[in-house]
C-alpha positions as CSV (number, residue, x, y, z in Angstrom):
1,M,276.1,0.8,65.5
2,D,273.2,0.4,67.9
3,L,272.1,-3.2,68.5
4,E,268.4,-3.9,68.5
5,T,266.7,-6.3,70.9
6,G,267.5,-9.7,69.6
7,K,269.5,-12.9,69.8
8,Y,273.3,-12.7,69.4
9,H,276.5,-14.7,69.7
10,I,279.3,-13.1,71.9
11,F,283.0,-13.9,71.5
12,S,286.1,-12.6,73.2
13,L,288.3,-10.7,70.7
14,A,291.4,-11.3,72.8
15,T,291.1,-15.1,73.1
16,Q,288.8,-15.9,70.2
17,K,286.7,-17.9,72.6
18,M,283.0,-18.1,73.0
19,V,281.5,-16.2,76.0
20,G,278.7,-17.8,77.9
21,L,277.6,-20.3,80.5
22,H,278.6,-23.9,80.6
23,A,276.0,-26.6,79.8
24,G,276.4,-28.2,83.3
25,D,276.3,-25.0,85.3
26,D,274.5,-24.5,88.6
27,L,271.6,-22.7,86.9
28,N,270.6,-25.9,85.2
29,Y,270.3,-27.6,88.6
30,G,268.3,-25.0,90.4
31,G,271.2,-22.8,91.5
32,H,270.8,-19.1,91.8
33,A,274.0,-17.9,90.0
34,S,276.8,-19.1,87.7
35,P,280.0,-17.5,86.4
36,V,280.3,-16.5,82.8
37,F,283.1,-18.2,80.9
38,A,285.3,-17.4,77.8
39,D,286.2,-20.8,76.6
40,D,285.4,-23.5,74.0
41,D,282.7,-25.1,76.3
42,A,280.6,-21.9,76.7
43,D,277.3,-21.4,75.0
44,P,277.7,-18.0,73.2
45,R,274.0,-17.4,72.6
46,W,272.6,-14.4,74.4
47,M,269.5,-12.2,74.2
48,L,270.2,-8.5,74.3
49,Q,267.1,-6.6,75.4
50,K,267.3,-2.9,74.8
51,V,265.5,-1.0,77.6
52,N,266.1,2.7,77.2
53,N,268.9,5.3,76.6
54,G,271.1,2.7,75.1
55,K,271.0,0.4,78.1
56,Y,270.5,-3.4,77.8
57,L,269.6,-6.4,79.9
58,I,271.8,-9.3,78.8
59,K,270.3,-12.8,79.2
60,P,271.6,-16.3,78.2
61,L,269.4,-17.4,75.3
62,Y,268.4,-20.7,76.8
63,A,267.4,-19.2,80.2
64,L,265.5,-15.9,79.7
65,N,264.7,-15.6,83.4
66,V,268.5,-15.2,84.1
67,L,270.3,-11.8,83.9
68,A,274.0,-11.0,83.5
69,G,275.3,-9.1,86.5
70,I,278.2,-8.6,88.9
71,H,279.4,-10.8,91.8
72,G,282.5,-9.3,93.4
73,T,284.7,-8.8,90.4
74,E,283.3,-11.5,88.1
75,L,280.5,-11.5,85.6
76,F,277.7,-13.9,86.7
77,A,274.3,-14.9,85.5
78,F,271.6,-14.6,88.1
79,R,268.0,-15.8,88.4
80,E,265.8,-12.7,88.3
81,E,263.5,-13.8,91.1
82,K,266.4,-14.4,93.5
83,H,268.5,-11.3,93.2
84,Q,267.8,-7.5,93.3
85,F,269.4,-5.0,91.0
86,G,272.3,-3.3,92.5
87,D,276.1,-3.3,93.0
88,D,276.1,-7.1,93.4
89,G,273.6,-8.9,91.2
90,P,271.9,-8.2,87.9
91,C,272.5,-4.8,86.3
92,F,272.0,-2.8,83.2
93,W,274.7,-2.7,80.6
94,T,275.9,-0.2,78.0
95,I,277.2,-1.7,74.7
96,L,279.7,0.7,73.1
97,P,280.7,0.2,69.5
98,T,284.4,0.4,68.4
99,D,285.7,1.3,65.0
100,D,284.7,-2.1,63.7
101,D,280.9,-2.6,63.4
102,S,280.9,-6.0,65.0
103,I,283.3,-5.3,67.9
104,F,282.0,-3.8,71.1
105,E,282.9,-2.9,74.7
106,I,280.3,-3.8,77.4
107,T,280.3,-1.6,80.5
108,K,278.2,-1.5,83.6
109,E,275.6,1.2,83.4
110,D,277.1,4.7,83.9
111,T,280.6,3.4,84.8
112,V,283.9,2.7,83.1
113,E,284.0,-0.8,84.4
114,G,283.3,-3.4,81.9
115,W,283.6,-7.0,80.7
116,T,287.2,-8.1,80.7
117,V,288.7,-11.5,79.8
118,R,290.9,-13.0,82.6
119,N,292.0,-16.6,82.1
120,D,288.8,-18.5,81.2
121,K,286.3,-16.2,82.9
122,I,284.8,-12.8,82.3
123,N,285.6,-10.3,85.1
124,I,284.4,-6.7,85.6
125,A,287.3,-4.2,85.7
126,P,288.0,-0.7,84.6
127,L,288.4,-0.6,80.9
128,S,292.0,-0.7,79.7
129,Y,290.9,-0.2,76.1
130,S,292.7,-3.4,75.0
131,D,291.4,-6.4,73.2
132,K,290.7,-8.0,76.6
133,N,287.8,-5.5,76.8
134,K,286.5,-6.1,73.3
135,F,283.8,-8.5,72.2
136,V,282.5,-9.6,68.8
137,I,278.7,-9.5,68.9
138,R,277.0,-11.1,65.9
139,P,273.3,-11.8,65.3
140,D,272.3,-15.4,66.0
141,T,271.0,-16.7,62.7
142,S,270.7,-20.3,64.0
143,F,267.5,-19.5,66.0
144,R,264.3,-19.6,64.1
145,T,260.8,-18.8,65.2
146,S,258.1,-21.4,64.5
147,E,256.9,-19.4,61.6
148,E,260.4,-19.2,60.1
149,M,260.8,-23.0,60.6
150,R,257.5,-23.7,58.8
151,E,258.6,-21.5,55.9
152,A,261.9,-23.2,55.7
153,R,260.2,-26.7,55.6
154,E,257.9,-25.5,52.9
155,A,260.8,-24.2,50.8
156,E,262.7,-27.5,51.2
157,S,259.7,-29.7,50.4
158,P,257.7,-28.5,47.4
159,P,254.1,-29.6,47.5
160,V,253.4,-33.0,46.0
161,E,251.1,-32.9,43.0
162,D,247.7,-34.5,43.5
163,W,248.0,-37.8,41.7
164,D,247.0,-41.4,42.4
165,I,250.0,-43.5,43.5
166,L,248.3,-46.6,42.2
167,E,248.4,-45.4,38.6
168,H,252.3,-45.5,38.6
């Protein structure tokens, strides 16, 4: 299954924890990079932006100027304007489906190194093809565009008939 550009939630299959940044991470305070966590405090909302040949940019949903990348052996989120693409910094990702349509392996472009759960963080390591390398990726249905929000409000509040309140 090929994922289209859009908003998704990412969870670790091995730990059943959310994968994302913490609300109080350094990026919220002007920092340039923050580690990606797999725990109950992580924000699991991500934007997957398909670029070409099955490659993706992966961005935290609340900070679209931030890209997922590598810092040493850990997965980090970097501010685009502060880091160049390369071995250490933002990079492109390949998202590989498994036998289950909602479970994927995420690898660095053109490598066999991918996202791996270690303790409460996501590391980058050669794939061991275990649950530690597998992630549940589901569409984020909680996010609505302004048009979708307007339509939802109209559906919840039927139009009031034109009548004079003083007559009743």
